[in-house]
C-alpha positions as CSV (number, residue, x, y, z in Angstrom):
1,X,16.0,10.4,-23.9
2,X,18.3,7.6,-22.8
3,X,19.2,6.7,-19.3
4,X,22.6,8.4,-19.8
5,X,20.8,11.6,-20.8
6,X,18.6,11.5,-17.9
7,X,21.6,11.0,-15.6
8,X,23.4,13.9,-17.2
9,X,20.8,16.5,-16.7
10,X,17.3,15.2,-16.8
11,X,14.2,17.0,-18.2
12,X,12.5,20.1,-16.9
13,X,9.2,20.1,-15.2
14,X,7.8,22.9,-17.3
15,X,8.6,21.3,-20.6
16,X,6.0,19.4,-22.5
17,X,7.6,16.1,-21.9
18,X,8.1,17.0,-18.2
19,X,4.3,17.5,-17.8
20,X,3.6,14.2,-19.5
21,X,5.9,12.4,-17.1
22,X,4.2,13.9,-14.1
23,X,0.7,12.9,-15.5
24,X,1.9,9.4,-16.1
25,X,3.3,9.0,-12.5
26,X,0.1,10.5,-11.0
27,X,-2.2,8.2,-13.1
28,X,-0.2,5.1,-12.1
29,X,-0.1,5.9,-8.4
30,X,-3.7,7.1,-8.6
31,X,-5.2,3.7,-9.4
32,X,-3.4,2.2,-6.4
33,X,-4.7,5.0,-4.2
34,X,-8.2,4.9,-5.4
35,X,-8.3,1.1,-5.0
36,X,-7.3,1.6,-1.3
37,X,-10.1,4.0,-0.6
38,X,-13.0,2.7,-2.7
39,X,-12.9,-1.0,-1.9
40,X,-13.9,-0.6,1.8
41,X,-17.0,1.4,0.8
42,X,-18.0,-1.5,-1.4
43,X,-17.5,-4.2,1.1
44,X,-21.1,-4.6,2.3
45,X,-22.4,-4.8,-1.2
46,X,-19.7,-7.3,-2.2
47,X,-20.8,-9.4,0.7
48,X,-24.4,-9.3,-0.2
49,X,-23.9,-10.0,-3.8
50,X,-21.4,-12.9,-3.4
51,X,-22.9,-14.2,-0.2
52,X,-19.6,-13.7,1.5
53,X,-18.8,-14.1,5.2
54,X,-17.0,-11.5,7.2
55,X,-13.9,-13.6,7.0
56,X,-14.1,-13.5,3.2
57,X,-14.5,-9.7,3.3
58,X,-11.5,-9.5,5.5
59,X,-9.5,-11.5,3.0
60,X,-10.8,-9.2,0.2
61,X,-9.0,-6.4,1.9
62,X,-6.0,-8.4,3.3
63,X,-5.1,-10.4,0.2
64,X,-4.1,-7.2,-1.5
65,X,-2.3,-5.8,1.5
66,X,-0.5,-9.1,2.2
67,X,1.3,-9.3,-1.2
68,X,1.8,-5.5,-1.3
69,X,3.4,-5.4,2.1
70,X,5.5,-8.5,1.5
71,X,6.9,-7.5,-1.9
72,X,7.0,-3.7,-2.0
73,X,10.7,-3.5,-1.0
74,X,11.6,-6.1,-3.6
75,X,9.6,-4.2,-6.2
76,X,11.7,-1.0,-5.7
77,X,15.0,-3.0,-6.0
78,X,13.8,-4.6,-9.3
79,X,13.1,-1.2,-10.8
80,X,16.5,0.0,-9.9
81,X,18.1,-3.1,-11.5
82,X,15.9,-3.7,-14.6
83,X,14.6,-0.2,-15.4
84,X,12.1,2.0,-13.6
85,X,9.9,2.6,-16.5
86,X,9.8,-1.1,-17.4
87,X,8.7,-2.1,-13.9
88,X,6.2,0.7,-13.8
89,X,4.7,-0.5,-17.0
90,X,4.7,-4.1,-15.9
91,X,3.2,-3.2,-12.6
92,X,0.5,-1.1,-14.1
93,X,-0.4,-3.8,-16.7
94,X,-0.4,-6.5,-14.0
95,X,-2.6,-4.4,-11.7
96,X,-5.0,-3.7,-14.5
97,X,-5.3,-7.4,-15.5
98,X,-5.9,-8.4,-11.8
99,X,-8.4,-5.7,-11.6
100,X,-10.3,-7.1,-14.6
101,X,-10.5,-10.5,-12.9
102,X,-11.8,-8.8,-9.7
103,X,-14.4,-7.1,-11.7
104,X,-15.8,-10.3,-13.3
105,X,-15.1,-12.6,-10.3
106,X,-18.0,-15.2,-10.1
107,X,-17.4,-15.9,-6.4
108,X,-15.5,-14.6,-3.4
109,X,-12.7,-17.1,-3.8
110,X,-11.8,-15.8,-7.2
111,X,-12.1,-12.3,-6.0
112,X,-9.7,-12.9,-3.1
113,X,-7.1,-14.6,-5.4
114,X,-7.3,-11.7,-7.9
115,X,-6.8,-9.2,-5.0
116,X,-3.6,-11.0,-4.1
117,X,-2.4,-10.6,-7.6
118,X,-3.4,-7.0,-7.5
119,X,-1.1,-6.5,-4.6
120,X,1.8,-7.9,-6.6
121,X,1.1,-5.4,-9.3
122,X,0.9,-2.7,-6.6
123,X,4.3,-3.7,-5.2
124,X,5.8,-3.1,-8.7
125,X,3.8,0.0,-9.4
126,X,3.9,1.9,-6.0
127,X,7.7,2.5,-5.7
128,X,7.9,2.9,-9.5
129,X,5.7,6.0,-9.8
130,X,7.8,8.1,-7.5
131,X,11.0,6.6,-8.8
132,X,10.2,7.8,-12.3
133,X,10.0,11.4,-11.0
134,X,13.3,11.1,-9.1
135,X,15.2,9.5,-12.0
136,X,13.7,11.7,-14.8
137,X,13.7,15.3,-13.8
138,X,16.6,17.7,-13.6
139,X,17.9,18.1,-10.0
140,X,16.6,21.6,-9.6
141,X,13.0,20.5,-10.5
142,X,12.8,17.3,-8.4
143,X,11.4,18.8,-5.2
144,X,8.7,20.6,-7.2
145,X,7.8,17.6,-9.2
146,X,7.5,15.5,-6.1
147,X,5.3,18.2,-4.5
148,X,3.1,18.3,-7.5
149,X,2.9,14.5,-7.6
150,X,1.9,14.4,-3.9
151,X,-0.7,17.2,-4.2
152,X,-2.3,15.7,-7.3
153,X,-2.2,12.2,-5.7
154,X,-4.0,13.7,-2.6
155,X,-6.7,15.0,-4.9
156,X,-7.1,11.5,-6.4
157,X,-7.4,10.0,-2.9
158,X,-10.0,12.7,-2.1
159,X,-12.2,11.6,-4.9
160,X,-11.9,7.9,-3.8
161,X,-14.8,7.7,-1.3
162,X,-17.1,9.7,-3.5
163,X,-16.3,7.7,-6.6
164,X,-16.5,4.4,-4.8
165,X,-19.9,5.2,-3.4
166,X,-21.2,6.4,-6.7
167,X,-19.9,3.3,-8.5
168,X,-21.4,1.0,-5.9
169,X,-24.8,2.6,-6.0
170,X,-24.7,3.2,-9.8
171,X,-23.2,0.6,-12.2
172,X,-22.3,-1.7,-9.3
173,X,-19.5,-2.7,-7.1
174,X,-17.6,-4.5,-9.9
175,X,-16.8,-1.1,-11.5
176,X,-14.8,-0.3,-8.4
177,X,-12.2,-2.6,-10.1
178,X,-13.1,-2.2,-13.8
179,X,-12.5,1.6,-13.6
180,X,-8.8,0.8,-13.2
181,X,-8.6,-0.5,-16.8
182,X,-8.9,2.7,-18.8
183,X,-6.8,4.6,-16.4
184,X,-4.1,2.0,-16.5
185,X,-4.2,1.9,-20.3
186,X,-3.7,5.7,-20.5
187,X,-0.8,5.5,-18.0
188,X,1.0,2.7,-19.9
189,X,0.5,4.5,-23.2
190,X,2.0,7.8,-21.8
191,X,4.8,5.9,-20.1
192,X,5.9,4.2,-23.3
193,X,5.6,7.4,-25.3
194,X,7.0,10.1,-23.0
195,X,8.9,8.6,-20.1
196,X,12.6,7.8,-20.6
197,X,14.0,4.6,-19.2
198,X,16.4,4.8,-16.2
199,X,18.1,2.3,-14.0
200,X,20.9,2.0,-11.5
201,X,24.1,1.0,-13.3
202,X,25.8,0.3,-10.0
203,X,23.0,-2.1,-8.8
204,X,24.6,-5.5,-9.2
205,X,23.7,-7.3,-5.9
206,X,21.5,-10.3,-5.6
207,X,17.8,-10.0,-4.7
208,X,16.5,-11.3,-1.5
209,X,13.7,-13.2,-2.9
210,X,13.8,-15.8,-0.2
211,X,13.6,-13.1,2.5
212,X,10.6,-11.5,0.8
213,X,8.9,-15.0,0.5
214,X,9.4,-15.8,4.1
215,X,8.1,-12.4,5.2
216,X,5.0,-12.8,3.1
217,X,4.3,-16.3,4.3
218,X,4.8,-15.3,7.9
219,X,2.2,-12.5,7.4
220,X,-0.1,-14.9,5.6
221,X,0.0,-17.4,8.4
222,X,-0.6,-14.9,11.1
223,X,-3.5,-13.3,9.1
224,X,-5.1,-16.7,8.4
225,X,-4.9,-17.6,12.1
226,X,-6.5,-14.3,13.2
227,X,-9.3,-14.5,10.5
228,X,-10.1,-18.2,11.1
229,X,-10.1,-18.0,14.9
230,X,-13.6,-16.5,15.4
231,X,-15.2,-19.5,13.7
232,X,-12.5,-22.2,14.0
233,X,-11.5,-21.5,17.6
234,X,-8.4,-23.2,19.0
235,X,-8.6,-25.8,16.2
236,X,-5.4,-27.7,15.0
237,X,-5.5,-25.7,11.7
238,X,-5.6,-22.3,13.5
239,X,-3.0,-23.2,16.1
240,X,-0.8,-24.9,13.5
241,X,-0.9,-21.9,11.3
242,X,-0.1,-19.5,14.1
243,X,2.9,-21.7,15.1
244,X,4.1,-21.8,11.4
245,X,3.9,-18.1,11.2
246,X,6.2,-17.7,14.3
247,X,8.7,-20.2,12.8
248,X,8.7,-18.4,9.4
249,X,9.2,-15.1,11.1
250,X,12.2,-16.5,13.0
251,X,13.5,-17.9,9.7
252,X,13.1,-14.5,8.1
253,X,15.1,-12.8,10.9
254,X,17.8,-15.4,10.7
255,X,17.9,-15.1,7.0
256,X,18.3,-11.2,7.2
257,X,21.1,-11.6,9.6
258,X,23.1,-13.9,7.3
259,X,22.5,-12.8,3.8
260,X,24.8,-10.3,2.1
261,X,21.9,-8.4,0.5
262,X,19.0,-8.4,3.0
263,X,15.7,-7.0,2.0
264,X,15.4,-5.6,5.6
265,X,18.9,-4.8,6.9
266,X,18.7,-5.5,10.7
267,X,21.5,-3.2,11.6
268,X,19.2,-0.3,11.0
269,X,17.4,-1.2,14.1
270,X,20.5,-0.5,16.2
271,X,19.3,3.1,16.0
272,X,17.0,3.5,19.0
273,X,15.1,6.2,17.1
274,X,14.6,4.1,14.1
275,X,13.3,1.1,16.2
276,X,11.0,3.3,18.2
277,X,9.5,5.1,15.2
278,X,8.6,1.8,13.6
279,X,6.9,0.7,16.8
280,X,5.0,4.0,16.8
281,X,4.1,3.3,13.1
282,X,2.6,0.0,14.1
283,X,0.6,1.6,16.9
284,X,-0.8,4.4,14.7
285,X,-1.6,2.6,11.4
286,X,-3.2,-0.5,12.9
287,X,-6.0,1.6,14.5
288,X,-6.4,3.7,11.3
289,X,-6.9,0.7,9.1
290,X,-9.2,-0.9,11.7
291,X,-11.4,2.2,11.8
292,X,-11.5,2.6,8.0
293,X,-12.4,-1.0,7.6
294,X,-15.4,-1.0,10.0
295,X,-16.7,2.5,9.7
296,X,-18.1,2.1,6.2
297,X,-19.8,-1.1,7.4
298,X,-21.2,0.6,10.4
299,X,-22.6,3.5,8.4
300,X,-24.2,1.3,5.8
301,X,-25.4,-1.6,7.8
302,X,-26.2,0.0,11.2
303,X,-27.0,3.6,10.2
304,X,-28.7,2.9,6.9
305,X,-26.4,5.0,4.7
306,X,-26.2,4.0,1.0
307,X,-22.6,3.5,-0.4
308,X,-22.5,7.1,-1.8
309,X,-23.5,8.6,1.4
310,X,-21.0,6.6,3.4
311,X,-18.2,7.7,1.0
312,X,-19.2,11.3,1.3
313,X,-19.5,11.0,5.0
314,X,-15.9,10.1,5.4
315,X,-14.6,12.8,3.1
316,X,-13.9,15.4,5.9
317,X,-10.8,13.4,7.0
318,X,-9.4,13.6,3.5
319,X,-10.1,17.3,3.2
320,X,-8.6,18.1,6.6
321,X,-5.4,16.2,5.7
322,X,-5.1,18.0,2.3
323,X,-5.4,21.4,4.0
324,X,-3.2,20.8,7.0
325,X,-0.4,18.3,6.1
326,X,2.0,20.8,4.6
327,X,1.6,23.1,7.6
328,X,2.2,20.2,9.9
329,X,5.4,19.3,8.2
330,X,6.6,22.9,8.4
331,X,5.8,23.1,12.1
332,X,7.6,19.8,12.8
333,X,10.6,21.1,10.9
334,X,10.8,24.1,13.3
335,X,10.1,22.5,16.7
336,X,11.2,18.8,16.0
337,X,9.1,15.7,15.8
338,X,8.5,14.8,19.4
339,X,5.5,17.1,20.1
340,X,3.6,16.4,16.8
341,X,4.2,12.7,17.2
342,X,2.8,12.8,20.8
343,X,-0.1,15.3,20.4
344,X,-1.2,14.2,16.9
345,X,-2.0,10.6,18.0
346,X,-3.7,11.8,21.2
347,X,-5.9,14.1,19.1
348,X,-6.6,11.4,16.6
349,X,-7.5,9.0,19.5
350,X,-10.0,11.5,20.8
351,X,-11.6,11.7,17.3
352,X,-11.8,7.9,17.1
353,X,-13.3,7.7,20.6
354,X,-15.9,10.3,19.5
355,X,-17.1,7.8,16.9
356,X,-18.5,5.8,19.8
357,X,-21.5,8.2,19.6
358,X,-22.3,7.2,16.0
359,X,-25.4,5.0,15.9
360,X,-28.7,4.6,14.1
361,X,-30.5,7.9,13.9
362,X,-27.5,10.1,14.7
363,X,-27.3,13.6,13.4
364,X,-24.3,13.8,11.0
365,X,-23.4,17.4,11.7
366,X,-23.3,17.1,15.5
367,X,-22.1,13.6,15.8
368,X,-20.0,12.1,12.9
369,X,-18.7,15.3,11.4
370,X,-16.9,16.5,14.6
371,X,-15.4,13.1,15.2
372,X,-14.0,12.9,11.7
373,X,-12.6,16.5,11.8
374,X,-10.8,15.8,15.1
375,X,-9.4,12.6,13.8
376,X,-8.3,14.2,10.6
377,X,-6.6,17.0,12.6
378,X,-4.6,14.4,14.6
379,X,-3.6,12.5,11.5
380,X,-2.5,15.7,9.7
381,X,-0.3,16.5,12.8
382,X,1.6,13.1,12.8
383,X,1.8,11.6,9.3
384,X,4.5,13.9,7.8
385,X,6.6,14.1,11.0
386,X,6.4,10.3,11.2
387,X,8.0,9.9,7.8
388,X,10.5,12.7,8.4
389,X,11.7,11.2,11.7
390,X,12.3,7.8,10.0
391,X,14.6,9.5,7.5
392,X,16.4,11.5,10.3
393,X,17.1,8.3,12.2
394,X,19.5,6.8,9.7
395,X,22.4,7.9,7.5
396,X,21.3,9.8,4.4
397,X,22.7,7.1,2.1
398,X,20.2,4.5,3.7
399,X,17.2,6.8,3.8
400,X,15.5,4.9,0.9
401,X,15.6,1.5,2.4
402,X,14.6,3.0,5.9
403,X,11.6,4.7,4.4
404,X,10.7,1.4,2.6
405,X,10.9,-0.6,5.8
406,X,8.7,1.9,7.6
407,X,6.2,1.8,4.7
408,X,6.1,-2.0,4.8
409,X,5.6,-1.8,8.6
410,X,2.6,0.5,8.2
411,X,1.0,-1.8,5.6
412,X,1.6,-4.9,7.8
413,X,0.0,-3.1,10.8
414,X,-3.1,-2.5,8.7
415,X,-3.1,-6.1,7.5
416,X,-3.0,-7.4,11.1
417,X,-5.6,-4.9,12.3
418,X,-8.2,-5.9,9.7
419,X,-7.6,-9.6,10.6
420,X,-7.6,-9.2,14.3
421,X,-10.1,-6.5,15.1
422,X,-13.3,-8.5,14.3
423,X,-11.9,-11.3,16.5
424,X,-11.2,-8.8,19.3
425,X,-14.7,-7.4,19.2
426,X,-16.6,-10.6,18.7
427,X,-17.8,-10.0,15.1
428,X,-17.8,-13.1,12.9
429,X,-19.7,-15.0,10.2
430,X,-22.7,-13.2,8.7
431,X,-23.0,-10.8,11.7
432,X,-21.6,-7.9,9.6
433,X,-25.1,-7.9,7.9
434,X,-26.8,-7.4,11.3
435,X,-27.3,-3.7,12.3
436,X,-27.3,-4.4,16.1
437,X,-24.3,-6.7,15.9
438,X,-22.2,-4.3,13.8
439,X,-23.2,-1.4,16.1
440,X,-22.1,-3.2,19.3
441,X,-18.9,-4.4,17.7
442,X,-18.1,-1.0,16.3
443,X,-18.5,0.6,19.7
444,X,-16.0,-1.8,21.2
445,X,-13.7,-1.4,18.2
446,X,-13.3,2.4,18.5
447,X,-12.4,2.1,22.2
448,X,-9.6,-0.4,21.3
449,X,-8.4,1.6,18.4
450,X,-8.4,4.8,20.4
451,X,-6.4,3.2,23.1
452,X,-3.8,1.9,20.7
453,X,-3.6,5.2,19.0
454,X,-3.0,7.0,22.3
455,X,-0.3,4.3,23.2
456,X,1.5,5.3,20.0
457,X,1.6,8.9,21.3
458,X,2.9,7.8,24.6
459,X,5.7,5.7,23.0
460,X,6.6,8.8,21.0
461,X,6.8,11.0,24.1
462,X,9.0,8.5,25.8
463,X,11.4,7.5,23.0
464,X,11.6,10.3,20.4
465,X,14.4,12.6,21.5
466,X,15.7,14.1,18.3
467,X,15.5,17.8,18.8
468,X,15.1,18.5,15.1
469,X,14.3,16.3,12.1
470,X,17.0,17.8,10.0
471,X,16.7,16.8,6.3
472,X,13.3,15.5,7.0
473,X,11.8,19.0,7.0
474,X,12.0,18.9,3.3
475,X,10.7,15.4,2.8
476,X,7.9,15.0,0.3
477,X,4.5,15.7,1.8
478,X,2.2,12.8,2.4
479,X,-0.9,12.5,0.5
480,X,-4.2,11.5,2.1
481,X,-3.7,7.9,1.0
482,X,-0.6,7.8,3.2
483,X,-2.7,8.8,6.1
484,X,-5.1,6.0,5.5
485,X,-2.6,3.3,4.6
486,X,1.1,4.0,4.8
487,X,3.8,6.6,4.7
488,X,5.2,7.5,1.3
489,X,8.2,5.8,-0.1
490,X,11.1,8.2,-0.5
491,X,12.7,8.8,-3.9
492,X,16.3,7.7,-4.2
493,X,18.9,8.9,-6.6
494,X,21.1,6.6,-8.8
495,X,23.3,5.9,-5.8
496,X,20.5,4.9,-3.5
497,X,20.4,8.1,-1.6
498,X,17.5,10.2,-0.7
499,X,16.7,13.1,-3.0
500,X,17.9,16.3,-1.6
501,X,20.6,15.2,0.8
502,X,22.4,17.2,3.3
503,X,25.2,17.8,1.0
504,X,22.9,19.2,-1.7
505,X,21.2,21.4,0.8
């Protein structure tokens, strides 16, 4: 089926080809989701095997998030211009090759470099998997296809902690990355055989490559300064890099104001609701990523869990979100986003604060399990309404770029959190291998994360005034991976509009 045929009618979800397209999209996004959930479980073993410092482990996580956050908007634009299937295939192959290098990395330096290249593949792959669905299916089947993609993706994310723990304790942590290769090979084969090509014939503007580079470099400089500060202190390198990050951020803003085709249109922020919801996103996703970075380390180093036990221990958050996210979205559609965006973060903050009781010799059922369930309940309450409110804050025609900016903001928040939290709690060097040091730092970290999460709820109460999210009520439901990393990118039609516009409804 050609791009013209897809535009004319598309294929049906219940057809044989329609099922293959769905499986292809789920496999592609699934490897990126699994990578996000399994690597944190493997961090203590990676550090032990490669003799890596805490800073190196931070970069193992952040190198991936850095390139992903900096390039994800550019990746979506490239797919619209050069072909969504083509970019999906390129991103999947790129991701797989980088995963192979991660799996055979002889030292932590090679691992970090490969993780950065993995993020580039993810920036091409992540928008592409959902774009394939939007561009391929008949209009009447798109919402069901997106729902199926979301639900199956949530199942893949649910397997992540268990699979990561099993791989680390079984064949070894390197298989956390090598497992991506056969999955990627199947996804590429199915894409080339069953997925029609599609692109936006009207997409003729230039790409804001310079803007994307400035944003990535600014994030990189800030991340380096935060990671290096615990050991480097106020050294010229740390201060110089921090200053350079500020200058680059200024250059990025100036660039976006002047270019005709900005990667981040600043006029969107003239909407008070859009600006406030992105501030809320920063407040919510930073503590989430901070907790998910340190909790597996706490459980394995301080509490004596093995990797599989640590992965299984975190599973209740995933299950809670799978069960309740759709109900939360429906509730927000009836009562508006203000209450869910206020109460959800406050409940999640209580759950995070309850993690303060987790320590050596704790009883899982009475200590860790309740904290995770409460946190998952709060996350289920705010994740879908957060995305919905972003879309309601801007004109329908700009919903795609608005959601992309919010997605990038969430990933950037996680990036900064992983870099800054060890500095804030005084954990550095090889202290991550010391049970008492990790336990003390974790206790402080959950207090800081709970406070920031609660602050996000406070900002929502003060600034979110929209009485009803409108078109957002029908927004695709977030998978669990979204709750741990970022909101979902919204699918756009060939004109750049959100699937299922007001006119269609």
